[in-house]
N, C-alpha and C positions, 0 to 999 in steps of 0.2 A: 504495498499499501504507500501513492505517495506522500512522505508527513506538511502534516501543519505544521511549517516554522510557526504563529504568533508570540509574540513575546518573546523570543530573538532575533535576535542583530541578527544581521543579511552578512555573509560572511566576509574578510577583510580580503579583499581581490584589487588590480592594479589592473585596468583594462589600457589598450595599445587601441590608443585613434588614431588615426591622421587625419587632420586642418593645416587647406592652407596646403599642401605639399610635404607637411613640415608629418612629424613623427613625437602625438603628444602624449602622455601619459595620465594620464585620467584612475585618481581614486575611489573608493567607496566609501569614503567622507568625502571626496569629492564630488559623490550625487546626494549623499546621505544628509552630512551634517546643517542640524538644525535644521532641517527640513524637514516637511511635508509632503510626500512626494506621493505618486500616481508608480506602477512600471505594471510593463506586460511584458510577458512573457510568450513565446512565439516558435513551432518547430525552423521557421526558412523562412529567408524576406525571397520575393519575391513571387511566392509559395501562395498556393491562388486562395482560398481562404484569412491568410496571412494582407494580403496583397485587396482584396475587393475591400474586409470588412474588415479587419481586429483594429487593423491602422485605418484605417480610412476616418474606421469608427472617436475614436479617442485624435483623432488632428482634427473635428468637426469641433466635437467639443471644448476643448481644452481652454480656452476665454471662460466657458462657466463651470469648470472644476477650478481655474481658479482665482473667479468670481468667490468660488464655495471656499478658501480655503487652503490652494493646492497649488503647492509654487513652482514644481513639474511634474512632465509628464512625460517616463523614460523608457525606450522599449531596446528589451535585453533579448541576441538572438543569438542561437552558436555559427556563425558568422563573422568572416573575416571582416575589418576596417571599408576597406573598397569593397567589396560586394553589400552595407552595413550605405554605405555613401552613396553608391549609385541607387541604391532601390530609396533612400532618402529624396533626388532628388524629381525619380520617378515618379515618387508616390505627392509630389511637393510635399511636405510632409513639414510644414517648415515650425512649428506646434511641437513639436513630439524629440523630446534629444533619441540620435537612436544612437546605443553600446552595444559594441559586436565584444561577447564571449566566444573569441575567439579558438580558448582551446579550452572552451568547457564548466574551468575553473569556478567563478560562480552560479553556475546552471548546478554544477557536482557540489556546490555546498549549502545549496540552494534542496539537498536531496529530490531534484525533476529530474534530470542528463538519465533522457532514458536511446535505447537501442532502438533506431529502424534502419540497420541496415539489408531490409529489407526490400527498402525503397532508397536502397545507393545513399545514404542521406551520416551514415557511417551512425555518433556521439549528437543528439540535436536534445532540448530543450521540450519537457511535456509542454501546452499549453495549463496558464493559470494567469492571473493577476494578483496584486494586492497595493496595500498606500504603510508607506513605510515611513515611520516619523524619528525624527535622531538616532536615524540606523538602527531602526526595530519596530520587525513586524508589525503594523496591529492587525492587516484584518487578509485573509488570501483567500483569490477562488479558484481552488481549483477543479479542471474539469474530470470531469467522469473518467475512472478509465474504462475504457471502452477499447474494441480494435476504432479498427482506422484514426482520425482525428474529428474529437470531437469541441463542439463552439458553444454553448452553454451556459458557462454561468463568467467567462473573463472579457465581454464585451462590453465596452462606455456606457452604455444603457446602464447598464446591471452594477456598475463602480459610481457613476453615478447616483443611484438609486440611494445607498449602500451610506454614500457623503448626506446627501439629502435629497431624499425621496421627495423635496416640494418642487426645489432646482426644475427652474423652464427654458425645455432645450431653444436651442438660435431656432429663426426662422434657415428653412430651406430652398435658399433661391439660386437660377442658374440664367443668369441673364447672354440669349442672343446676339453676337453684337458685328461689325464687319469695317477694315481698318476702315478709319479717315472719315465715319460715319458720326457726326458731333453730337443729334441724339445721342450715338450710343456713349458716347464722354459723359452727354449734359445727369441720360440713364445710373451709371457707375461713382458721378461726384456724389449724383442724391441718393444713393445707396452707404456708401462709404460716409455722409454724413450721418445720416442715419445709426452708423454701430453697424451694418449685416452684409456679414459675409458675403460674395459669392462666386459660381464656377463663369469662366463665360468661356462663352461655345460663340468665336469665331468665324467668321460664313469664309467658303472656300479654303479654308484649312484642314478645320472641321466639318464641319459638313458642309454640303450642299443645297441648291438652293433647292429644291427637289426634296431633299429631304425640312428643308425648316418648312417649310409650306405643310409636311405630310402632320410635321408633328407638332401647328401654329394657328393653322391656315390660312399663315399668311405670307407673302413673301419682303417684306418691307422689317428690315429692323431699325430700335432692338424689337425683339420680345422679350419680358419677361416673364415671369413664371418665379410665382412662391408660395410654399406646401406644395405645388403640386399642383396647383393653379395657374390659371392664365392666364397675367396678366393684365397683357399689353404691349403700346409704345411707352416711350417717357410721358407723355402724354398721360394717359394712363395711371402708368406710376405714382405719377406727380402729384394724383388724387388720390388712390391706394393709400399711398404716407401719409397723406394728411387727414386722411381719416382713422388713420390708424397709432 
């Protein structure tokens, strides 16, 4: 059975990271001393669930976590620093600190190092999350020991509910734009002024006009979706924001 380390100190480990093409040693004290840190650990960078849900979930809710007393969000995986750095760029995960546990020392110290040689992965981390307060584990959510890669309790929503069950989640905003469009620039400025983060989908780069019409029923930009609802162009967005 995988151990629950609540009430215990995290392992003392030095992580080898790369920043600005230089080696930078990061210790567990650097990460956890005097801070409240949310940690989630996963089997591997660029793997399906990790890339589609686990990391994006924490990245999207980072501001809410920090508004509720969390100083930092850390993702730890048994991967080298080059892989983790590229994954961070690919995911645009600017709100999460990705830490490479290349030798598996931290993961082994947590009792979460498991054998995934059947997948060609070697030793990797079991999926879990935890809250660490001044180097001591306050709470752990460990995925059930089932075949495959269960993902039921270590997600960002479960963690946020533990920290503050009444915390309001941010609106999910998607914005269809095109380069050089002044109305798109206006829409982005309005969203920024309201403190709303958004995903920008650029016509001609990320989507075609035909696809835009299929999704929104329009061929002009900007087109704004908020929480899955089509708001429309910049004037419609202005009205929506004024009323909300």
